[in-house]
C-alpha positions in Angstrom: 52.4 23.1 117.6 52.0 20.7 120.5 55.3 20.0 122.4 57.0 23.2 121.1 59.4 25.0 123.5 58.8 28.7 124.0 61.6 30.9 125.4 59.7 34.1 126.3 61.6 36.9 127.9 61.3 40.7 128.4 62.3 41.6 124.8 59.3 39.6 123.5 57.0 41.2 126.0 58.3 44.7 125.2 57.9 44.1 121.4 54.4 42.7 122.1 53.5 45.9 124.0 54.6 48.1 121.0 52.6 45.9 118.6 49.6 45.9 120.9 49.5 49.7 120.9 49.5 49.8 117.1 46.6 47.2 117.1 44.6 49.3 119.6 45.0 52.4 117.3 44.1 50.4 114.2 41.0 48.7 115.8 39.7 52.1 117.0 39.5 53.2 113.4 37.5 50.1 112.3 33.8 49.5 112.6 32.6 47.7 115.8 33.2 44.0 115.9 35.7 44.1 113.0 37.5 40.8 112.5 41.1 41.9 112.9 44.1 39.7 111.8 47.8 40.1 112.7 50.5 38.1 111.0 54.1 37.6 112.3 56.9 36.3 110.0 60.6 35.6 110.6 63.2 33.0 110.2 63.8 29.9 112.3 64.6 30.8 115.9 63.7 34.5 115.5 61.0 34.4 118.2 57.8 34.3 116.1 55.9 31.9 118.4 57.2 33.7 121.5 56.1 37.1 120.2 52.7 35.7 119.1 52.2 34.2 122.6 53.2 37.3 124.4 51.0 39.4 122.2 48.1 37.0 122.7 48.4 37.2 126.5 48.6 40.9 126.4 45.4 41.1 124.3 43.7 38.7 126.6 44.6 40.8 129.6 42.9 43.7 127.8 39.7 41.7 127.3 40.2 40.8 123.6 39.5 37.2 122.9 42.3 36.0 120.7 43.4 32.9 118.9 47.0 32.1 117.7 47.4 30.1 114.6 50.8 28.6 113.6 51.1 28.3 109.8 53.9 25.7 110.2 50.9 23.3 111.0 49.8 23.8 107.4 52.6 22.2 105.4 51.4 20.0 102.5 53.8 17.2 103.5 53.5 15.7 107.0 56.5 15.9 109.3 57.5 12.2 109.1 57.6 12.4 105.3 59.0 15.9 104.8 62.7 15.3 105.0 62.6 12.4 102.5 60.3 14.6 100.2 62.8 17.5 100.4 65.8 15.2 99.7 64.0 13.7 96.7 62.7 17.1 95.3 65.8 19.2 96.0 66.4 22.5 97.8 64.7 24.5 95.1 61.4 23.1 96.2 61.8 24.4 99.7 59.9 27.6 100.4 56.5 29.4 100.3 54.8 26.7 98.1 55.4 24.1 100.8 52.4 25.5 102.7 48.8 24.5 101.9 47.5 28.0 101.2 44.0 26.7 100.4 43.6 25.4 103.9 45.1 28.6 105.3 42.7 30.8 103.3 39.8 28.6 104.5 40.8 29.1 108.1 40.9 32.9 107.6 37.5 32.8 105.9 36.0 30.8 108.7 37.4 33.4 111.2 36.0 36.3 109.1 32.6 34.5 108.9 32.6 33.5 112.6 32.3 29.8 111.7 33.5 26.6 113.4 36.8 25.5 111.9 38.9 22.3 111.8 42.6 23.3 112.2 45.6 21.1 111.7 48.0 20.9 114.7 51.4 19.1 114.6 52.3 17.1 117.7 56.1 17.3 117.7 56.6 14.2 119.8 55.0 11.6 117.5 55.4 13.9 114.6 51.8 13.5 113.5 49.1 16.0 112.5 46.1 16.2 114.8 42.9 18.1 114.1 41.5 20.7 116.4 38.1 22.3 116.2 37.8 26.0 117.0 34.6 28.0 117.2 35.6 31.4 115.7 32.4 33.0 116.7 33.9 33.3 120.2 37.2 34.9 118.9 37.7 38.6 118.3 41.2 38.7 116.9 43.4 36.3 115.0 47.2 36.1 115.3 49.0 34.1 112.6 52.7 33.3 112.9 55.1 31.4 110.8 57.9 31.7 108.3 55.6 33.0 105.5 52.7 34.2 107.5 52.7 37.8 106.2 52.2 36.4 102.7 48.6 35.6 103.7 45.9 37.8 102.1 43.4 39.8 104.2 45.9 40.7 106.9 45.4 44.0 108.8 48.9 44.2 110.4 52.0 42.5 109.1 55.0 42.1 111.4 58.5 41.0 110.2 61.3 39.9 112.6 64.5 41.0 111.0 66.9 38.3 112.3 68.5 35.7 110.1 69.1 32.1 111.0 72.8 32.9 111.4 71.9 35.3 114.2 69.5 32.9 116.0 71.6 29.8 116.2 71.5 29.5 120.0 67.7 29.6 119.9 67.6 26.9 117.3 69.9 24.7 119.3 67.9 25.1 122.5 64.5 24.4 120.8 66.0 21.7 118.5 62.9 20.8 116.6 65.1 19.4 113.9 68.6 18.0 114.3 71.3 20.4 112.9 73.2 19.0 109.9 74.5 20.1 106.5 71.1 19.2 105.0 69.3 21.3 107.7 71.6 24.2 107.1 70.7 24.0 103.4 67.0 24.1 104.3 67.6 27.2 106.5 69.3 29.0 103.7 66.5 28.3 101.3 63.9 29.4 103.9 66.0 32.5 104.5 65.8 33.5 100.8 62.0 32.9 100.8 61.4 34.8 104.1 63.5 37.8 103.1 61.5 38.2 99.9 58.4 38.9 102.0 60.0 41.7 104.1 58.6 44.5 101.8 55.1 43.4 102.7 55.6 44.3 106.4 54.0 47.2 108.2 56.1 46.8 111.3 59.7 45.6 111.7 61.2 44.0 114.8 64.8 45.0 114.3 67.9 43.1 115.3 67.8 44.7 118.9 64.1 43.6 119.0 62.8 47.1 118.9 59.6 47.6 116.9 59.6 50.3 114.2 57.5 51.0 111.2 58.7 49.8 107.8 59.3 53.4 106.8 61.5 54.1 109.8 63.4 50.9 109.2 64.2 51.9 105.6 65.4 55.3 106.7 67.8 53.7 109.3 69.1 51.2 106.8 
C-alpha cells in the first residue's frame, strides 16, 4: 500500500534470512524457472509487511527478481466505504470473505503464466484504490502478505506470524493506519479469530520471539 509505514529491524532481517534459506532449499528441488510463491500471514501489527520487504530485499541481493503483493489491497469494499459497510453489516461479516479472492487468484494465475497484470494498490493518504500494471514475465518469485494470505491456493511456502493484536499494540499505535476505538478493537478481535483459523495451514511459524521454526517444531514446543 502506498504511504504505509514500515518499521524494519534486525528481528525482521533475521527471520527473513531463515525463510530465505528454506526457499533456496525448496527451489533447488524444483524444475528450472519454476514460478515460486511465498505467503505471509499474521494479525495487525505483527510485521507482515516488514518481513515481506526484508525477504524481498534479501532475494534481490541474491539475484532473484521478486515482487511483493499486499492482499490488503484486494478488499471488496474500498477504504472510504469500509467502516460504514462494516457498521451496517455487523462484526460477523468481518474476516476472510472481505477479500476479493477472484482478483487474487487472477493475479496468481498471471504470475504463473508470466503475463502482464493490473494490480490494485491502496493509497493510504487519499484512501483510494489506484491500479498498477506489472509485467510478471520479468519476475521470478512472488511474495504475498496479508491477514489471510496463506489461505491462497497454489502457495509453495506458507509463513504464519504467531503474534496477536494484543501483543502488537505498540506497532499498531506507531503505524496508525486506522484510529483506535472500541469499534476498531472489535474489528481486530474478529480478524484475530479469522487469522488464527489459518494457522494449521502454515509450513513455517514465526514465534513470539520472532524465531522461525517449522510447524512441526512449533507444535512440539506448545
